[in-house]
N, CA, C and O atoms as a printed pandas DataFrame, in Angstrom:
     atom_number atom_name residue_name chain_id  residue_number  x_coord  y_coord  z_coord
0              1         N          MET        A               1   84.073  238.183 -166.553
1              2        CA          MET        A               1   84.616  238.725 -164.988
2              3         C          MET        A               1   85.611  237.824 -164.872
3              4         O          MET        A               1   85.868  236.994 -165.744
4              5         N          SER        A               2   86.238  237.943 -163.761
5              6        CA          SER        A               2   87.260  236.974 -163.317
6              7         C          SER        A               2   87.841  237.357 -162.081
7              8         O          SER        A               2   88.864  238.013 -161.883
8              9         N          GLY        A               3   87.028  236.845 -161.268
9             10        CA          GLY        A               3   87.433  237.073 -159.878
10            11         C          GLY        A               3   88.925  236.296 -159.100
11            12         O          GLY        A               3   89.731  235.799 -159.886
12            13         N          PRO        A               4   89.143  236.243 -158.049
13            14        CA          PRO        A               4   91.087  236.030 -157.808
14            15         C          PRO        A               4   91.415  234.794 -157.782
15            16         O          PRO        A               4   90.744  233.778 -157.600
16            17         N          PRO        A               5   92.498  234.963 -157.977
17            18        CA          PRO        A               5   92.556  233.212 -158.667
18            19         C          PRO        A               5   92.552  232.279 -157.458
19            20         O          PRO        A               5   92.789  232.424 -156.259
20            21         N          GLY        A               6   92.114  231.058 -158.406
21            22        CA          GLY        A               6   90.996  230.038 -157.575
22            23         C          GLY        A               6   89.246  230.295 -156.809
23            24         O          GLY        A               6   88.844  229.605 -155.872
24            25         N          SER        A               7   88.412  231.425 -157.470
25            26        CA          SER        A               7   87.598  231.402 -156.760
26            27         C          SER        A               7   86.886  230.370 -157.745
27            28         O          SER        A               7   87.523  230.023 -158.739
28            29         N          VAL        A               8   86.085  230.048 -157.614
29            30        CA          VAL        A               8   84.784  228.921 -158.488
30            31         C          VAL        A               8   83.172  230.116 -158.084
31            32         O          VAL        A               8   82.308  230.063 -158.960
32            33         N          GLY        A               9   82.872  231.036 -156.909
33            34        CA          GLY        A               9   81.740  231.164 -156.892
34            35         C          GLY        A               9   80.569  230.399 -156.109
35            36         O          GLY        A               9   80.507  229.199 -156.376
36            37         N          VAL        A              10   79.854  230.767 -155.409
37            38        CA          VAL        A              10   78.969  229.839 -154.301
38            39         C          VAL        A              10   78.525  229.608 -155.358
39            40         O          VAL        A              10   78.498  230.015 -156.520
40            41         N          GLU        A              11   77.917  228.314 -154.249
41            42        CA          GLU        A              11   76.247  227.449 -154.918
42            43         C          GLU        A              11   75.452  228.331 -153.695
43            44         O          GLU        A              11   75.892  228.720 -152.613
44            45         N          VAL        A              12   73.968  228.505 -154.369
45            46        CA          VAL        A              12   73.028  228.916 -154.323
46            47         C          VAL        A              12   71.832  228.410 -154.833
47            48         O          VAL        A              12   71.827  228.007 -155.996
48            49         N          LYS        A              13   70.487  228.350 -153.939
49            50        CA          LYS        A              13   69.016  228.197 -154.197
50            51         C          LYS        A              13   68.683  228.440 -154.147
51            52         O          LYS        A              13   68.513  228.704 -152.956
52            53         N          VAL        A              14   67.394  229.213 -155.311
53            54        CA          VAL        A              14   66.960  229.984 -154.990
54            55         C          VAL        A              14   65.474  229.782 -155.101
55            56         O          VAL        A              14   64.945  229.727 -156.211
56            57         N          ARG        A              15   64.773  229.667 -153.972
57            58        CA          ARG        A              15   63.521  230.396 -153.674
58            59         C          ARG        A              15   62.215  231.656 -154.441
59            60         O          ARG        A              15   61.608  232.647 -154.033
60            61         N          THR        A              16   62.285  231.009 -155.494
61            62        CA          THR        A              16   61.531  232.757 -155.531
62            63         C          THR        A              16   60.178  232.483 -155.394
63            64         O          THR        A              16   60.013  231.281 -155.186
64            65         N          GLY        A              17   58.668  233.407 -155.444
65            66        CA          GLY        A              17   57.822  233.698 -154.719
66            67         C          GLY        A              17   57.795  233.645 -153.132
67            68         O          GLY        A              17   57.166  232.865 -152.417
68            69         N          SER        A              18   58.466  234.462 -152.848
69            70        CA          SER        A              18   58.736  234.106 -151.105
70            71         C          SER        A              18   58.139  235.814 -150.452
71            72         O          SER        A              18   58.344  237.025 -150.375
72            73         N          SER        A              19   57.473  234.917 -150.194
73            74        CA          SER        A              19   56.375  236.393 -149.495
74            75         C          SER        A              19   57.440  237.337 -148.854
75            76         O          SER        A              19   57.294  238.545 -149.041
76            77         N          ARG        A              20   58.851  236.746 -147.868
77            78        CA          ARG        A              20   59.835  237.815 -147.703
78            79         C          ARG        A              20   61.373  236.646 -148.441
79            80         O          ARG        A              20   61.846  235.515 -148.552
80            81         N          GLU        A              21   61.495  238.053 -148.727
81            82        CA          GLU        A              21   63.725  238.364 -149.041
82            83         C          GLU        A              21   63.746  237.859 -147.924
83            84         O          GLU        A              21   62.943  237.775 -146.995
84            85         N          GLY        A              22   65.415  237.313 -148.239
85            86        CA          GLY        A              22   66.312  236.965 -147.355
86            87         C          GLY        A              22   66.932  236.599 -147.801
87            88         O          GLY        A              22   66.663  236.791 -148.987
88            89         N          ILE        A              23   68.344  235.736 -147.657
89            90        CA          ILE        A              23   70.297  234.959 -147.155
90            91         C          ILE        A              23   69.994  234.559 -145.691
91            92         O          ILE        A              23   69.944  235.165 -144.620
92            93         N          GLY        A              24   69.786  233.081 -146.161
93            94        CA          GLY        A              24   69.550  232.240 -144.620
94            95         C          GLY        A              24   69.590  230.943 -144.595
95            96         O          GLY        A              24   68.636  230.257 -144.963
96            97         N          GLY        A              25   70.306  230.631 -144.314
97            98        CA          GLY        A              25   70.370  228.606 -143.904
98            99         C          GLY        A              25   71.497  228.161 -145.445
99           100         O          GLY        A              25   72.106  228.635 -146.404
100          101         N          GLU        A              26   71.216  227.157 -144.862
101          102        CA          GLU        A              26   71.105  226.115 -146.232
102          103         C          GLU        A              26   71.301  224.937 -146.811
103          104         O          GLU        A              26   72.052  224.213 -146.158
104          105         N          HIS        A              27   70.889  224.473 -147.822
105          106        CA          HIS        A              27   69.992  223.379 -148.362
106          107         C          HIS        A              27   70.947  223.196 -149.107
107          108         O          HIS        A              27   71.462  224.033 -149.849
108          109         N          ASP        A              28   71.497  221.188 -148.842
109          110        CA          ASP        A              28   72.136  220.097 -149.442
110          111         C          ASP        A              28   73.717  221.227 -149.805
111          112         O          ASP        A              28   74.275  220.869 -150.842
112          113         N          GLY        A              29   74.386  222.410 -149.113
113          114        CA          GLY        A              29   74.966  222.801 -149.421
114          115         C          GLY        A              29   75.362  224.023 -150.112
115          116         O          GLY        A              29   76.364  224.718 -150.275
116          117         N          ALA        A              30   73.834  223.967 -150.529
117          118        CA          ALA        A              30   74.298  225.928 -151.850
118          119         C          ALA        A              30   73.301  227.149 -150.160
119          120         O          ALA        A              30   72.382  226.858 -149.395
120          121         N          ILE        A              31   73.911  228.052 -150.268
121          122        CA          ILE        A              31   73.078  228.701 -149.465
122          123         C          ILE        A              31   71.443  229.235 -150.097
123          124         O          ILE        A              31   71.153  229.792 -151.155
124          125         N          VAL        A              32   70.262  228.615 -148.500
125          126        CA          VAL        A              32   69.222  229.251 -149.631
126          127         C          VAL        A              32   69.294  231.305 -150.129
127          128         O          VAL        A              32   69.805  232.058 -149.300
128          129         N          VAL        A              33   68.767  231.869 -151.410
129          130        CA          VAL        A              33   68.553  232.856 -151.499
130          131         C          VAL        A              33   66.711  232.856 -151.302
131          132         O          VAL        A              33   66.171  231.842 -151.744
132          133         N          ARG        A              34   65.759  233.941 -150.666
133          134        CA          ARG        A              34   64.499  233.332 -151.192
134          135         C          ARG        A              34   64.080  234.861 -151.504
135          136         O          ARG        A              34   64.283  235.683 -150.610
136          137         N          VAL        A              35   63.651  235.181 -152.414
137          138        CA          VAL        A              35   62.790  236.806 -153.319
138          139         C          VAL        A              35   61.133  236.172 -154.494
139          140         O          VAL        A              35   60.636  235.306 -155.214
140          141         N          ALA        A              36   60.980  237.881 -153.639
141          142        CA          ALA        A              36   59.340  237.636 -154.567
142          143         C          ALA        A              36   59.787  237.428 -155.754
143          144         O          ALA        A              36   58.857  236.746 -156.184
144          145         N          ALA        A              37   60.433  237.499 -156.507
145          146        CA          ALA        A              37   59.916  237.353 -158.438
146          147         C          ALA        A              37   59.431  236.370 -158.081
147          148         O          ALA        A              37   59.193  235.902 -156.967
148          149         N          ARG        A              38   59.166  235.808 -159.795
149          150        CA          ARG        A              38   58.939  235.007 -160.627
150          151         C          ARG        A              38   59.800  234.568 -161.452
151          152         O          ARG        A              38   59.888  235.213 -162.497
152          153         N          PRO        A              39   60.597  233.507 -161.308
153          154        CA          PRO        A              39   61.321  233.380 -161.986
154          155         C          PRO        A              39   61.090  233.859 -163.773
155          156         O          PRO        A              39   61.677  232.997 -164.427
156          157         N          VAL        A              40   60.382  235.024 -164.829
157          158        CA          VAL        A              40   59.617  235.492 -165.454
158          159         C          VAL        A              40   60.914  236.677 -166.315
159          160         O          VAL        A              40   61.178  237.784 -165.848
160          161         N          GLU        A              41   61.609  236.070 -167.700
161          162        CA          GLU        A              41   61.404  237.281 -168.384
162          163         C          GLU        A              41   62.933  237.400 -167.654
163          164         O          GLU        A              41   63.614  238.302 -168.142
164          165         N          GLY        A              42   63.714  236.472 -166.332
165          166        CA          GLY        A              42   64.563  236.877 -165.388
166          167         C          GLY        A              42   64.755  237.621 -165.060
167          168         O          GLY        A              42   65.764  238.281 -165.307
168          169         N          GLN        A              43   63.457  238.024 -163.984
169          170        CA          GLN        A              43   63.045  239.002 -163.052
170          171         C          GLN        A              43   63.653  238.472 -161.931
171          172         O          GLN        A              43   64.468  239.110 -161.265
172          173         N          ALA        A              44   63.086  236.624 -161.525
173          174        CA          ALA        A              44   64.055  235.842 -160.578
174          175         C          ALA        A              44   65.627  236.721 -159.948
175          176         O          ALA        A              44   65.838  237.385 -158.933
176          177         N          ASN        A              45   66.663  236.241 -161.342
177          178        CA          ASN        A              45   67.786  236.305 -161.424
178          179         C          ASN        A              45   68.469  237.911 -161.060
179          180         O          ASN        A              45   69.439  238.112 -160.328
180          181         N          LYS        A              46   67.499  239.160 -161.939
181          182        CA          LYS        A              46   67.986  240.400 -161.419
182          183         C          LYS        A              46   67.288  240.458 -159.937
183          184         O          LYS        A              46   67.793  241.498 -159.513
184          185         N          ALA        A              47   66.551  240.043 -159.032
185          186        CA          ALA        A              47   66.324  239.904 -157.721
186          187         C          ALA        A              47   67.626  238.977 -157.006
187          188         O          ALA        A              47   68.321  239.501 -156.136
188          189         N          VAL        A              48   67.809  237.932 -157.343
189          190        CA          VAL        A              48   69.214  237.377 -156.678
190          191         C          VAL        A              48   70.420  238.387 -156.822
191          192         O          VAL        A              48   70.882  239.128 -155.955
192          193         N          ARG        A              49   70.764  238.250 -157.969
193          194        CA          ARG        A              49   71.980  239.886 -157.676
194          195         C          ARG        A              49   71.652  240.287 -156.550
195          196         O          ARG        A              49   71.930  239.749 -155.478
196          197         N          LYS        A              50   70.644  241.885 -156.841
197          198        CA          LYS        A              50   70.962  242.925 -156.292
198          199         C          LYS        A              50   70.753  242.257 -154.780
199          200         O          LYS        A              50   71.419  242.704 -153.845
200          201         N          LEU        A              51   69.627  240.967 -154.533
201          202        CA          LEU        A              51   69.752  240.546 -152.668
202          203         C          LEU        A              51   71.421  240.925 -152.631
203          204         O          LEU        A              51   72.013  241.954 -152.308
204          205         N          ILE        A              52   71.828  239.765 -153.054
205          206        CA          ILE        A              52   73.419  239.224 -153.020
206          207         C          ILE        A              52   74.794  240.317 -152.955
207          208         O          ILE        A              52   75.931  240.124 -152.524
208          209         N          ALA        A              53   74.171  241.511 -153.567
209          210        CA          ALA        A              53   75.016  242.876 -154.309
210          211         C          ALA        A              53   74.941  243.388 -152.571
211          212         O          ALA        A              53   75.964  243.784 -152.012
212          213         N          LYS        A              54   73.560  243.310 -151.822
213          214        CA          LYS        A              54   73.624  244.029 -151.626
214          215         C          LYS        A              54   74.057  243.541 -149.701
215          216         O          LYS        A              54   74.485  244.501 -149.061
216          217         N          LYS        A              55   73.974  242.531 -149.105
217          218        CA          LYS        A              55   74.870  241.583 -148.812
218          219         C          LYS        A              55   75.659  241.788 -148.697
219          220         O          LYS        A              55   76.265  242.060 -147.660
220          221         N          ALA        A              56   76.057  241.729 -149.978
221          222        CA          ALA        A              56   77.515  242.121 -149.753
222          223         C          ALA        A              56   78.501  243.427 -149.898
223          224         O          ALA        A              56   79.731  243.469 -149.863
224          225         N          GLY        A              57   77.833  244.157 -150.020
225          226        CA          GLY        A              57   78.298  245.855 -150.139
226          227         C          GLY        A              57   78.957  246.655 -151.175
227          228         O          GLY        A              57   79.782  247.564 -151.079
228          229         N          VAL        A              58   78.188  245.896 -152.569
229          230        CA          VAL        A              58   78.768  245.595 -154.250
230          231         C          VAL        A              58   77.582  246.504 -154.893
231          232         O          VAL        A              58   76.561  246.675 -154.226
232          233         N          PRO        A              59   77.693  247.025 -156.044
233          234        CA          PRO        A              59   77.038  247.093 -157.095
234          235         C          PRO        A              59   76.811  245.564 -157.605
235          236         O          PRO        A              59   77.609  244.636 -157.737
236          237         N          ALA        A              60   74.935  245.696 -157.920
237          238        CA          ALA        A              60   74.504  244.020 -158.546
238          239         C          ALA        A              60   75.499  244.767 -160.055
239          240         O          ALA        A              60   75.698  243.661 -160.558
240          241         N          SER        A              61   75.913  245.342 -160.642
241          242        CA          SER        A              61   77.137  245.027 -161.502
242          243         C          SER        A              61   77.925  244.728 -161.130
243          244         O          SER        A              61   78.745  245.418 -161.734
244          245         N          LYS        A              62   78.734  243.818 -160.149
245          246        CA          LYS        A              62   79.897  243.293 -159.292
246          247         C          LYS        A              62   79.059  241.550 -159.440
247          248         O          LYS        A              62   80.044  240.873 -159.734
248          249         N          VAL        A              63   78.209  240.849 -159.406
249          250        CA          VAL        A              63   76.932  239.994 -159.095
250          251         C          VAL        A              63   77.290  239.568 -160.435
251          252         O          VAL        A              63   77.219  240.228 -161.472
252          253         N          GLU        A              64   77.794  238.040 -160.225
253          254        CA          GLU        A              64   77.654  237.565 -161.801
254          255         C          GLU        A              64   77.417  236.042 -161.488
255          256         O          GLU        A              64   78.101  235.323 -160.761
256          257         N          ILE        A              65   75.916  235.608 -162.440
257          258        CA          ILE        A              65   75.682  233.958 -162.174
258          259         C          ILE        A              65   76.318  233.539 -163.334
259          260         O          ILE        A              65   75.891  233.866 -164.442
260          261         N          LEU        A              66   77.566  232.660 -163.140
261          262        CA          LEU        A              66   78.330  232.033 -163.573
262          263         C          LEU        A              66   77.966  230.688 -163.612
263          264         O          LEU        A              66   78.844  229.842 -163.774
264          265         N          ARG        A              67   76.647  230.329 -163.470
265          266        CA          ARG        A              67   76.183  228.871 -164.165
266          267         C          ARG        A              67   74.876  228.827 -163.261
267          268         O          ARG        A              67   74.989  228.881 -162.037
268          269         N          GLY        A              68   73.384  228.709 -164.002
269          270        CA          GLY        A              68   71.565  228.548 -163.097
270          271         C          GLY        A              68   70.829  229.712 -163.867
271          272         O          GLY        A              68   69.851  230.428 -163.651
272          273         N          GLU        A              69   71.561  229.593 -164.650
273          274        CA          GLU        A              69   70.421  230.552 -165.113
274          275         C          GLU        A              69   68.864  230.347 -164.981
275          276         O          GLU        A              69   68.012  230.887 -164.276
276          277         N          LYS        A              70   68.824  229.284 -166.004
277          278        CA          LYS        A              70   67.319  228.453 -166.229
278          279         C          LYS        A              70   67.039  228.122 -164.883
279          280         O          LYS        A              70   65.921  228.359 -164.425
280          281         N          THR        A              71   68.062  227.520 -164.090
281          282        CA          THR        A              71   67.545  226.721 -162.693
282          283         C          THR        A              71   67.680  227.185 -161.702
283          284         O          THR        A              71   68.496  228.079 -161.926
284          285         N          ASN        A              72   67.341  227.222 -160.270
285          286        CA          ASN        A              72   66.894  227.363 -159.217
286          287         C          ASN        A              72   68.463  227.279 -158.580
287          288         O          ASN        A              72   68.651  227.986 -157.591
288          289         N          ARG        A              73   69.406  226.611 -158.986
289          290        CA          ARG        A              73   70.388  225.949 -158.337
290          291         C          ARG        A              73   71.851  226.686 -158.756
291          292         O          ARG        A              73   72.814  225.986 -159.070
292          293         N          LYS        A              74   71.925  228.033 -158.735
293          294        CA          LYS        A              74   73.150  228.578 -158.981
294          295         C          LYS        A              74   74.235  228.762 -158.932
295          296         O          LYS        A              74   74.595  228.814 -157.756
296          297         N          LEU        A              75   75.250  228.940 -159.814
297          298        CA          LEU        A              75   76.450  229.193 -159.268
298          299         C          LEU        A              75   77.333  230.922 -159.531
299          300         O          LEU        A              75   77.471  231.497 -160.611
300          301         N          VAL        A              76   77.799  231.395 -158.166
301          302        CA          VAL        A              76   77.356  233.028 -158.314
302          303         C          VAL        A              76   78.734  233.188 -157.775
303          304         O          VAL        A              76   79.375  232.347 -157.144
304          305         N          ALA        A              77   79.231  234.842 -158.241
305          306        CA          ALA        A              77   80.522  235.549 -157.738
306          307         C          ALA        A              77   80.376  236.862 -157.921
307          308         O          ALA        A              77   79.886  237.508 -158.848
308          309         N          VAL        A              78   80.949  237.220 -156.744
309          310        CA          VAL        A              78   80.993  238.012 -157.148
310          311         C          VAL        A              78   82.913  239.512 -156.950
311          312         O          VAL        A              78   83.758  239.696 -156.074
312          313         N          GLU        A              79   82.695  239.986 -158.040
313          314        CA          GLU        A              79   84.074  240.804 -158.646
314          315         C          GLU        A              79   85.102  240.712 -157.539
315          316         O          GLU        A              79   84.543  240.532 -156.456
316          317         N          GLY        A              80   86.365  240.772 -157.457
317          318        CA          GLY        A              80   87.076  241.292 -156.210
318          319         C          GLY        A              80   86.226  240.287 -155.397
319          320         O          GLY        A              80   86.153  241.033 -154.421
320          321         N          MET        A              81   85.494  239.150 -154.990
321          322        CA          MET        A              81   85.539  238.616 -153.422
322          323         C          MET        A              81   85.870  237.262 -153.780
323          324         O          MET        A              81   85.722  236.708 -154.869
324          325         N          SER        A              82   86.350  236.799 -152.677
325          326        CA          SER        A              82   87.316  235.619 -152.565
326          327         C          SER        A              82   85.865  234.097 -152.838
327          328         O          SER        A              82   84.918  234.577 -153.462
328          329         N          ARG        A              83   85.744  233.293 -152.655
329          330        CA          ARG        A              83   83.828  232.446 -152.284
330          331         C          ARG        A              83   84.071  232.875 -151.396
331          332         O          ARG        A              83   83.434  233.917 -151.239
332          333         N          GLN        A              84   85.543  232.365 -149.583
333          334        CA          GLN        A              84   84.764  232.757 -148.737
334          335         C          GLN        A              84   84.150  233.957 -148.462
335          336         O          GLN        A              84   83.171  233.973 -147.716
336          337         N          ALA        A              85   84.676  235.179 -149.062
337          338        CA          ALA        A              85   85.074  236.057 -148.044
338          339         C          ALA        A              85   83.169  236.313 -148.453
339          340         O          ALA        A              85   82.313  236.746 -147.682
340          341         N          LEU        A              86   83.005  235.902 -149.787
341          342        CA          LEU        A              86   81.158  236.302 -150.105
342          343         C          LEU        A              86   80.583  235.203 -149.300
343          344         O          LEU        A              86   79.718  235.695 -148.576
344          345         N          ARG        A              87   80.729  233.429 -149.037
345          346        CA          ARG        A              87   80.099  233.490 -148.180
346          347         C          ARG        A              87   79.928  233.467 -146.676
347          348         O          ARG        A              87   79.099  232.950 -145.927
348          349         N          THR        A              88   81.496  234.545 -146.423
349          350        CA          THR        A              88   80.995  234.845 -144.957
350          351         C          THR        A              88   80.074  236.600 -145.278
351          352         O          THR        A              88   79.549  237.211 -144.348
352          353         N          ALA        A              89   80.071  236.919 -146.170
353          354        CA          ALA        A              89   79.505  237.571 -146.608
354          355         C          ALA        A              89   78.102  237.275 -146.295
355          356         O          ALA        A              89   77.524  238.087 -145.573
356          357         N          LEU        A              90   77.521  236.350 -146.676
357          358        CA          LEU        A              90   76.225  235.823 -147.319
358          359         C          LEU        A              90   75.069  235.679 -146.256
359          360         O          LEU        A              90   73.904  235.998 -146.019
360          361         N          LEU        A              91   76.493  234.776 -145.626
361          362        CA          LEU        A              91   75.880  234.024 -143.982
362          363         C          LEU        A              91   76.182  234.391 -142.861
363          364         O          LEU        A              91   75.915  233.770 -141.833
364          365         N          GLY        A              92   76.871  235.614 -142.942
365          366        CA          GLY        A              92   77.734  236.112 -141.182
366          367         C          GLY        A              92   76.108  237.635 -140.492
367          368         O          GLY        A              92   76.226  238.218 -139.414
């Protein structure tokens, strides 16, 4: 995926096993994403993509995890969205 020129994605901190899914707040400069799924067989990553897509108003196929597939701190991007537009969609 190649985003807009100069886009580097948005840092997110994933909290798995949450009783309430959602996006909001920041922790150490990363947007907090809470998902019910556990990090087993990519289920948490799939849930993160789905949740970010919903907030950004795009299909999940447009959301890419650029870094952090196996950690709770990830760099995500949405095809066709600037970093600032994505931050606004997630936090706004």
